[in-house]
C-alpha positions as CSV (number, residue, x, y, z in Angstrom):
1,X,32.5,-1.7,-5.6
2,X,34.8,-0.1,-3.0
3,X,32.2,2.4,-1.8
4,X,29.6,-0.4,-1.1
5,X,32.2,-2.5,0.7
6,X,33.1,0.5,2.9
7,X,29.5,1.2,3.6
8,X,28.9,-2.5,4.5
9,X,31.9,-2.5,6.9
10,X,30.7,0.7,8.6
11,X,27.2,-0.8,9.0
12,X,28.6,-4.0,10.5
13,X,30.7,-2.0,13.0
14,X,27.7,0.0,14.0
15,X,25.6,-3.1,14.5
16,X,28.2,-4.8,16.6
17,X,28.5,-1.8,18.9
18,X,27.0,-2.9,22.2
19,X,25.6,0.7,22.8
20,X,23.4,0.4,19.7
21,X,20.1,-1.2,20.5
22,X,19.4,-3.0,17.2
23,X,15.8,-4.0,18.0
24,X,14.9,-0.3,18.7
25,X,16.1,0.6,15.2
26,X,13.6,-1.7,13.4
27,X,10.4,0.0,14.3
28,X,11.5,3.5,13.3
29,X,12.9,2.2,10.0
30,X,9.8,0.3,9.2
31,X,7.5,3.3,10.0
32,X,9.7,5.6,7.9
33,X,9.6,3.3,5.0
34,X,5.8,2.9,5.2
35,X,5.3,6.6,5.5
36,X,7.7,7.4,2.5
37,X,6.1,4.9,0.2
38,X,2.5,5.3,1.2
39,X,0.2,4.2,-1.5
40,X,2.8,2.1,-3.3
41,X,3.6,-1.6,-3.0
42,X,6.4,-2.1,-0.5
43,X,8.5,-5.2,0.0
44,X,10.5,-5.1,3.2
45,X,12.9,-7.8,4.1
46,X,14.8,-7.7,7.4
47,X,17.6,-10.1,7.9
48,X,17.7,-10.9,11.6
49,X,20.0,-14.0,11.5
50,X,22.7,-12.2,13.5
51,X,20.2,-11.3,16.3
């Protein structure tokens, strides 16, 4: 789908930006996910192969 491909390219550009601190993004994302789905089963997969 074109919209997904556009989103993926935008995400890749953001992650390749040297000013973005990728590791500092993981903790807030995980905490937000845990808070949002509190009381439910949550499967979280982080692909860190590019790190």
